[in-house]
N, C-alpha and C positions, 0 to 999 in steps of 0.2 A: 674555302674562300681564299686562304693564303695561296694555295696552288694556282687558283685562277688569276689572282693578281700578279703572280710571278710570270705567268705566261702571257698576260695581256696588260702590260703596265700602262697602256694609254686608254684604258676603258673610260676614263673620266672625260675624254673628248665627246663621247656620246652623251654624257650628262650635260656638257656645255651646249651641245646642239639642241637638246631638249629645252634648256633654259632660254636659248636664243629664240626658239620658235614661240615660246610663251611670251617673251619680252616683245616680240614683234606684234603679237595680237594686242598686248596692253598698250604699247606705244601708239598704235594706230588710232586709239581713242582720243589722242591729244588734239587740242586746237592749236593751229599755227599761231605763234605769238607775234607781236609787233615789237621789234627791237627798239630799245631806248638806251643807247650806250654812248660812252665816250670813246671815240675812235683811237685817240692817243693811248689811253690806258689799255684798251683792247690789244692794240698793236704790240705794246710792251709785254703784256701778259702772254700773248701767243708766242712772241719771240723767246721769252723766258722759258716757256714750256718746251720749246725746241732745244734750248740750251740744256735744260735738265735731262731731256731724253738723250742727248749726246753723252751725258755723264755715264750712262750704263755701258755703252761700248768703250768709253774711256776707261771705265773700271775694268773691263775685260782686258784691255791692253796692260793696265797697271798690274793687275793680278797675274795675267798670263805671262808677263815677262819675268815674274818672280818665281814661278814654278819650274819644274824640270821640263825639258823639251818634249818628253813623251806625254805630257799632260796639258799642253797649252790649248789644244783644240777643245778639250773638255771644259776648260774655264770659259772660253769664248762661247761655246754652245750653251752652257748654263746661263750666261748673261743674256743671250738672245732668246732662249726659251722663256726666261722670266719676263722679258719684254712682251712677248706674245701672250703668254699665259695670264699674267696679272692684268694686262689690258682688258681681256675679255671678262675676267672676274670682276674688275672694277666697274665695267659698263653694266654687267648683269645685276650684281648685288653689292659689290664692295663699296662703291661710292655711297649707296643708300645706308649701309651699315655705319660708315664713317661720318657722314655729314647729314644724313636724313633726319626726319623729325625725331626728337629725343625720346628715349624710353628710360625713365628713372635715372638719368645722368650717366648711364652705363654704355648704351649702344644706340645707334640710329635704327629706326624701323625700316621695313621694306617698302615703305610708301613710294620710294623712287626706284623701285625695281625696274631694270631695263631702261633706266633714265626717264621713266614716266614723270612728267612734271618738270624735268630738267631741260628747259628750252633756251630760247635766244633772248629772253628778257632777263635783266639782272635780278639776282636774289639779294635784296638789301641786307639780309642777315650775314652774308659772307663777303660779297663784293658788289657794291651798289652801282658801279659805273661800267661793268663789263658783262657780257652775256653769261648766263649761268653755265652754259656748256664750256665757255672759256675757262672759268674757274675749275670746273670739273676735270677738264683735260690737263690743266696745270697740276692739279693734285694727283692725277693718275701717274704722272712721271715720278712723284715722290713714292707712291705705292709700288712702283716698279723697282726703283733703285734700292729700296730698303731691304727686301729679302736678298737682293743681289750682293749686298755688303756681307751678308752672313757667310757666303760661300768661301770667303777668305779663311775661315777657321777649319773647314773640312775639305779644302782643296786636295786633290790627288787621291781621294779614298772613298767617296760616296757613290753608290750606284745611281745611275742617271734616272732610272725609273722611280726610285724612291725620292730622289731630289725633286722631281716634278710634283709628286704628291705632297711632299713636305712643304714646298714653296706655296702651293695652293692652300693647304691647311693653315700654315703659319700666317699668311696674309689675311685669311678670314678670321682666325681665332685670336691672333695677337695684334697684328698691325691695325686692323680696322677698329677694334675696341679702343686701343690706346690713342689712336688718331681722334676718335670721338671724345674721349675724356679731355684731351688737351685743346682741340680746335673746334669740335662740334658744338653748335649752340645747345646749351643744356648740359654739356659734359662737366663732370664734377671737378676735375682739376682746373678747367677753364673758369668755372664758377668760383673756385678758391682764389683765383687771381694769378695762377702760374703763368709765367712768361716763356714762350717758346716761339720766337719770330718765324723761324724757317725749318725747325725740325731737330734741334739738339736732343730733345726728349723723345719725340715721336719717331724719329729716324735713327739717330746714332746710338743713344742709350739702348733703345729697343733692339736694334740689330746687333749691337756690340755685346750685350749680355746674352742674347740668343746664341751668338757665336761661341761664347764661353761654354754654354750648355752643350752645344754641338761637339766642341773639342773634347769635352769630358765623356760624352756618351760614345762617340766613335773611337776614342782612344788615339794613340800615337801612330804616325806613319811607320811603315816597316823601315827599320834602320835609324829611326830618330833617336837622338840628334846626331850621332857620330857619322852615319853613312848617308846623310842627306846632302846632296850637292848644292852649291850656291845658285842664285838666280841664273837662269840660262840665257836671258836676254835683257840686260839692264836698259839698253836704248828703248825697248818696247815699254818698259816700266816708266821711263822718263816721259815718253810720248803720252802715256796714259795719265800721268800726274799733271802734265801741262794742259791736257784737254779737260781734266777734272777741274783744275783751277779756272779755266775759261768758262766751263759750264756752270761753275758755282756762282758766277755773277747773276745768272738766271735763277738759280736755287734761292739765293738770299735776296737779291734785288727784286726779283719777281714777286717775292712774298709781300712786298708793299702793296701789291694788287693795283698799282697805278704808276704813272710815269713821272711823278713829282719829286719833291725834295726828300721824302722818306726813302724812295728807291735809290736816290743819289747817295744818301748817307749809308745805306746798307751796302751799296756797291763799294764805296770808298773803304769802309772799315773791314770789309771782307778781304780786300787786297792787302791792307796793312797787316792784319792778323796773320795771314799766310806768310807774308814776307818776314815778319818778326819771328814766327815759329821756325821757318826754314833756317834763318840765320842762327837762332838759338841752338837748334839741333846740330848744325855744323860746328858750332863752337864747343858744344858738349863732346862731340866726337873728337875734336882736336885736343881738348883738355884730357879726356879719359883714354883715348886710343892713339894719341899723337898724330892723327891725320883726320881730315874731313873726308866723307865719302859721298858719292852720288846717291846711293841708296838712303843714306842718312838725311840729306837735305830734302829729297823729295818726300820722304816719310814725314819729316817735320812740317813741311809745307801743307801736306794733306791734313795732318793733325791740327794745324792752325785753322784750316778751313772748317774742320769739324767743330772746333771749339767756338768759333765766332758765329756759327749757324744760329743757335738760339738767341744770341745777343745782338745780332747784326742790325736789328731795327730799334735798339734801345741804348746803345753805347756810343760814345764819341771816339775819335781817333786815338787818344791817349789810352782810354780803356781797352781798345783793340790791341794796342801794343802789349799791355800787361797780360791780356788773355793769351796772345800768341806766345809770349815768353813762358808763361805758366804751363801751357799745355805741352810744350816740348819737354819741360822738366818732368812733369808727371808721366807722360807717355814713354819717355826714355827709361824712366825707372821701371815702368810696367813691362816693357819689352826686354830690357837688359837684366833686370833683377827679379821681378815678380814671377815671370814665366819660367825662368831658370830655377828659382827656389821651389816652386810647386810642381814643376815638371810636366805641365800640360802642353799639348802640341797644338797651339793656335797657329796654323801653318803660315798665314800671311799677316798675323797680328791684327786681326779684325777687332778682337776685344781690346788689345793693348792700345790701339789708335782710336777706334770709333767708340768703344765702350767707355774707356777712361777719359778720352778727349771729350766725349759728349757729356759725361758727368761734370767735368771741370767747367765746360762751357755753360751748362745749366746753372751751376752754383755761382760762377763768375757773373752771370747775368744778374743774380741777386746782390752782387757787390757793386758793379759799375753801371747798372741801368740808371738812366736819368730822363726825366720828363722834358728836359731841354731838347732832347733829340726827338722824342715821341710823346706827345701829350696824352696819347691814349694808353701809354704804358704805365710804368710806376718807377719811383726812385728806389735805388738799391741801398745797401748798407752804407756805402761811402757817400751817399747823398741824403743821409738822415733817416733811412727807413729800414731798420734791421729786420722787421717782420717779413720783408720780401725774400730775404735769404732763407728764412725758415720755410716759406711757401715753396721755394725752389727745391729745398732739401726734401720736402715731402714728395714732390713730384718725381724726383730722382729715385727715391726709395720705392715708391709704389710701382713705377714703371719697371725698375730693375727686377724686383721680386716677381711681378706678374710675368714678365717676359721669360725669365729663367725657368720658373715652374712650368709654364705652359709649353715652352719649347722642349723641356725635358720630357714631359708627358707625351707630347706628340711623337717625339723620336722613339720613346720606349714602345709605344703602341705600334708604330710603323715597323720597328725592329721585330716585334713579335709576329706581325702579319706577313711582311715581305722582305725583311732584312734591310739594313741601312748601309752596310759597308760592302764595298766590292771585295771579291775573293782575293786571297793572298796572291794567287797567280795573276789575276787581272791587274792588281796593284803593281806587281813586279814588272809586267810587260808595259803597263801604262794605260790610262783610261782612253786615250785617243784611239788606239787600235781596238781595245776590248769592248768599249762602250759605243763607239761610233764608226768603227771600221775605216778610219781615216788617219792620215799622218800629217802633222804640221809641217814637216820638212822632208824634202826629197834629196837624198845624197847621191850625187852622180860620181861614179868612179872613173 
């Protein structure tokens, strides 16, 4: 079996084709619905979905600029493959597992397999003023970017064939269940009252902790840390960070699922937190290293966007400033101290920024959340409700433990079956040429 997988790494496309044929038969039994929607809310949600989709190629530029030039195409290819692969997974069964009819608070059933029953009428349980398919495709963009974030930990050293299988398994066995726990009707963390407006727990803690597991299982890059060159194209990384910031307005603002005051508040605090975090990181660089750096300020800004994600629909502008300041302090410590002390090679600091930043954001929601912003939310510790902080803490621990263990198991199984790491020779030459037979740059003499 292992020999077959190594020779035919894309056998799973045949499985997707089979699922698609089955889904076509099932979907044909549906009755065409009569839409009853708010056009303004729908326009905003579809626009937000497009903004979130943009974040994945933005991430490709951000990550791609930070690796060595011999690996830039591998990063771009991984991001685009995830966009295609997870879209099909989401349509066939991922959405049903994440948001479908609840099974014991743990997972959705396959009642919506192939989007059966997911039509153009609103689903009041999730978004009462937009077509169900609009909500579905908006959530698809979250399902796409979450596993893409993980690749920052194993950049420059994972086999592309294994990467494809890993991404599919991780989305199905880790992302979809956690998504159901937090956002799905009947999910046990949602029932507990955990607040996660746009994905601090579902997206960033989940992906960030998985990234740590990947870094530990795959091991260090050859020559790390002494012989690893600095980022090969910082302007690419700045472009990626800027597009991420832009797309994040859809990420957070769109999670209001409407175009009213809550979307406005989420939009405003998202920008404020990113600015506060970027400024704080630049100041930390200045104080500790005697100079502020471009890499530092864009890293801080992205960390601010990560941290405000779970809180964006629940906190006011002052709370956003404190969240932005705090995340740069904690993530700076994780990147500059924690990673060095323990010696793991998280190539692009996926855990240091998304894992740590997501944890801080989730916990900070339990501190600064206020019903004055969102009456459907809850007050946090600083607004008289210490219980909310404990609820947030539970959600952080449950998600982190589950994500780490499952990711570790998936990688160990894949390593036994088909191997996860590129050969030493492939890694030395670069994944662009060895995995894709292409070069990112042509040098003319």
